[in-house]
C-alpha positions in Angstrom: 89.4 257.3 75.8 86.8 259.8 77.6 86.3 259.9 81.2 82.9 258.6 81.5 83.5 255.3 79.2 86.4 254.8 81.4 84.3 254.9 84.3 81.7 252.8 82.9 84.2 250.3 81.6 85.8 250.2 85.3 82.5 249.6 87.0 81.5 247.0 84.5 84.9 245.1 85.5 84.1 245.5 89.2 80.6 244.2 88.7 81.7 241.2 86.5 84.6 240.2 89.0 82.6 240.8 92.1 79.8 238.7 90.8 81.9 235.9 89.5 84.4 235.8 92.1 81.7 236.1 94.7 79.9 233.0 93.0 83.3 231.0 93.5 84.2 232.5 96.9 80.6 231.4 98.3 81.7 227.8 97.4 84.5 227.9 99.6 83.5 230.0 102.4 80.3 229.8 104.3 79.3 232.2 107.0 77.5 231.1 110.3 74.1 232.5 110.1 73.5 235.4 112.6 77.0 235.5 113.7 79.5 238.3 112.6 83.2 236.3 112.8 86.4 238.3 112.3 87.7 235.9 109.8 84.6 236.1 107.8 84.7 239.8 107.6 88.5 239.7 107.0 87.8 237.4 103.8 85.0 239.8 102.6 87.1 242.9 102.8 90.2 241.0 101.3 87.9 239.9 98.6 86.5 243.4 98.1 90.0 244.9 97.8 91.0 242.1 95.3 88.2 242.8 92.9 88.8 246.7 93.1 92.4 246.2 92.6 91.9 243.7 89.8 89.7 246.1 88.0 92.2 248.9 88.2 95.2 246.5 86.9 92.9 245.5 83.9 92.1 249.3 83.3 95.8 250.1 83.5 96.9 247.4 80.9 93.9 248.4 78.6 95.1 252.1 78.8 98.8 251.5 78.9 99.2 253.3 82.1 100.8 252.4 85.3 98.3 251.0 88.1 99.4 254.2 90.1 97.3 256.2 87.9 94.2 254.6 89.5 95.0 255.7 93.1 97.5 253.0 94.3 101.0 254.1 93.7 103.6 251.9 95.1 106.0 254.9 95.7 104.1 256.6 98.4 102.2 253.6 99.7 103.2 253.9 103.4 104.0 257.6 103.2 102.8 260.6 105.0 99.0 260.3 103.5 98.8 256.9 104.3 99.3 257.6 108.0 97.1 260.7 108.2 94.1 258.3 106.8 94.7 255.7 109.4 94.7 258.5 112.1 91.5 260.1 110.7 89.9 256.6 110.3 90.8 255.5 113.9 89.6 259.0 115.2 86.6 258.6 113.2 85.4 255.1 114.1 86.3 256.0 117.6 84.1 259.3 117.9 81.5 257.3 116.2 81.2 254.2 118.9 81.9 256.9 121.7 78.9 259.0 120.6 76.7 255.6 120.1 77.9 254.6 123.8 77.1 258.2 125.1 73.5 258.0 123.9 73.0 254.6 125.3 73.2 252.5 121.9 76.3 250.7 123.2 77.8 249.0 126.1 81.3 248.1 126.6 80.1 244.9 128.7 80.7 244.4 132.5 83.8 243.6 134.3 84.2 240.0 134.4 86.2 238.7 137.5 87.2 234.8 137.8 88.5 233.2 140.5 87.9 232.8 144.3 
């Protein structure tokens, strides 16, 4: 199968699984309006990963390939590249929050002292 068709079919699986799964998920999980909760964000991210991974598994079965061909190999799951990515991601997010705070757009809050 050609690369363009593979990408189109993969995108169709992601869209279908995301839309269908999103309809089902909304019946069980409802966010509080105007509030970002860590629990809801975790569920949202886990759902997104599940959709992407499920589409990769389906494509791997269609093409008779391993799932590792689609970017998630089991062999190097927590190897050198994983930890490099963790470090780069941490530095990236820290630099972004630091720059926003340096330019006055974010505050870490005041010191809360309790007691007598």
